[in-house]
C-alpha positions in Angstrom: 39.5 51.4 37.0 37.1 52.6 34.3 33.7 54.2 34.1 32.0 50.8 34.2 33.6 50.1 37.6 32.4 53.4 38.9 28.9 52.6 37.6 28.9 49.3 39.4 30.0 50.9 42.6 27.3 53.6 42.2 24.6 51.0 41.7 25.8 49.3 44.9 25.4 52.6 46.8 22.1 53.5 45.2 20.6 50.0 45.4 18.8 50.8 42.2 19.7 50.5 38.5 21.1 53.5 36.7 21.1 54.0 33.0 24.4 54.9 31.1 23.0 58.3 30.0 21.9 59.3 33.6 25.3 58.1 34.9 27.2 60.2 32.4 25.1 63.3 33.1 25.6 63.0 36.8 29.3 62.1 36.4 29.9 65.3 34.4 28.0 67.2 37.1 30.2 65.6 39.8 33.4 66.6 38.0 32.2 70.2 37.6 31.1 70.4 41.3 34.5 69.0 42.5 36.4 71.3 40.2 34.5 74.3 41.7 35.3 73.2 45.2 38.9 72.0 45.0 41.9 73.0 42.9 43.2 69.4 43.1 40.2 68.3 41.1 41.0 70.5 38.1 43.3 69.7 35.2 46.6 71.5 34.8 48.2 72.7 31.7 51.4 74.6 31.2 52.2 77.4 28.8 55.5 79.2 28.2 55.4 82.9 27.3 58.4 85.0 26.3 57.7 88.6 27.6 59.4 91.2 25.4 57.4 94.2 26.7 56.5 94.6 30.4 53.6 96.9 29.5 51.9 94.4 27.1 49.2 91.8 28.1 49.6 88.3 26.8 46.8 85.9 26.0 46.1 82.9 28.3 44.7 79.6 27.0 41.0 79.7 26.3 38.9 78.3 29.2 41.5 79.0 31.9 39.8 79.1 35.3 42.8 80.2 37.4 46.6 80.7 37.4 48.1 78.1 39.8 51.6 79.5 39.7 54.1 81.3 37.5 57.8 80.3 37.2 60.5 82.5 35.7 63.3 81.3 33.5 65.3 79.9 36.4 62.3 77.9 37.7 61.8 80.2 40.6 58.3 81.3 41.7 57.4 84.7 40.1 54.8 86.8 41.8 55.0 90.1 39.9 52.2 89.6 37.4 48.7 90.9 36.8 45.8 88.8 35.5 42.9 90.4 33.8 39.7 88.4 33.6 41.5 85.0 33.5 42.1 85.8 29.8 45.2 87.9 29.8 48.4 88.2 31.9 50.9 91.0 32.2 54.3 90.6 33.7 56.3 93.1 35.8 59.6 92.5 34.0 60.8 91.0 30.7 61.8 87.3 30.5 60.6 83.8 29.8 57.8 82.5 32.1 56.1 79.1 32.5 52.5 79.5 33.5 50.5 76.7 35.2 46.9 77.1 34.4 43.8 75.2 35.9 40.9 74.0 33.7 37.7 72.1 34.1 37.8 68.5 33.0 36.7 67.6 29.5 33.1 66.4 29.3 32.7 62.6 29.2 30.4 61.5 26.4 30.7 57.7 26.4 31.4 54.9 28.8 34.6 54.1 27.0 36.2 57.5 27.8 39.2 57.6 30.2 39.0 58.9 33.7 40.9 62.2 34.0 40.3 63.0 37.7 42.5 61.7 40.5 41.4 58.3 41.6 41.2 59.5 45.2 37.9 61.2 44.2 36.3 58.0 42.8 34.3 57.0 46.0 33.0 60.6 46.4 31.9 60.6 42.8 30.2 57.3 43.1 28.3 58.5 46.2 27.4 61.8 44.5 25.9 60.0 41.5 24.0 57.5 43.7 22.6 60.5 45.6 21.4 62.2 42.5 19.9 59.0 41.1 18.0 58.3 44.3 16.9 61.9 45.0 13.3 61.4 44.0 12.7 57.9 45.2 14.5 58.0 48.5 15.3 61.5 49.7 16.7 60.5 53.1 19.1 58.1 51.6 20.1 60.7 49.0 20.9 63.3 51.8 23.0 60.7 53.6 24.9 59.9 50.4 25.5 63.6 49.6 26.9 64.1 53.1 29.2 61.1 52.7 30.3 62.3 49.3 31.2 65.7 50.6 33.2 64.2 53.5 35.0 61.8 51.2 35.8 64.6 48.7 37.2 66.7 51.5 39.3 63.8 52.7 40.6 63.1 49.2 41.5 66.8 48.7 43.5 66.8 51.9 45.3 63.6 51.1 46.2 64.8 47.6 47.6 68.0 49.0 49.5 66.2 51.7 51.1 63.8 49.3 52.0 66.5 46.8 53.6 68.9 49.4 57.4 68.6 49.1 57.8 70.8 52.3 55.7 68.7 54.6 57.0 68.1 58.1 58.4 64.6 58.7 58.4 63.9 62.4 61.4 62.3 64.0 61.3 60.1 67.1 61.9 61.9 70.5 64.6 59.5 71.6 67.3 58.4 69.1 
């Protein structure tokens, strides 16, 4: 599925034509809004830092929004660290650490760019763009589309979290 497919779905929801420039502007707004609401809508990058001095701060990647998790050299969760302004990190002990950082998606500039967000959010994005496109001409329809978009985004976030949870409970039948 590409951006053209999302555009055609958006036009179906909006019931009005939408230009490529307006679509791209609203698409980038949708990515930003989803990233502000849900961690599952952000991109993840890893960085490995070798900590030689426990009193020293180490630089994080430029543009980091949040630290998702830190693993030590044995791939165990490490929680003894301090983050200063999402720019620097200081560890409690010396060692090698893998940092999982969250970032906003890169801005889409053309209709040929790849989709970087999880496909579970596609319907919510299409409804969001349709709502923004119809805000002036049909405000009631726009409000309805925004409400649908928020509900679909929440559902997508829950589904992504449920699928990615390795410790989820699997129910067994009562009688075996």
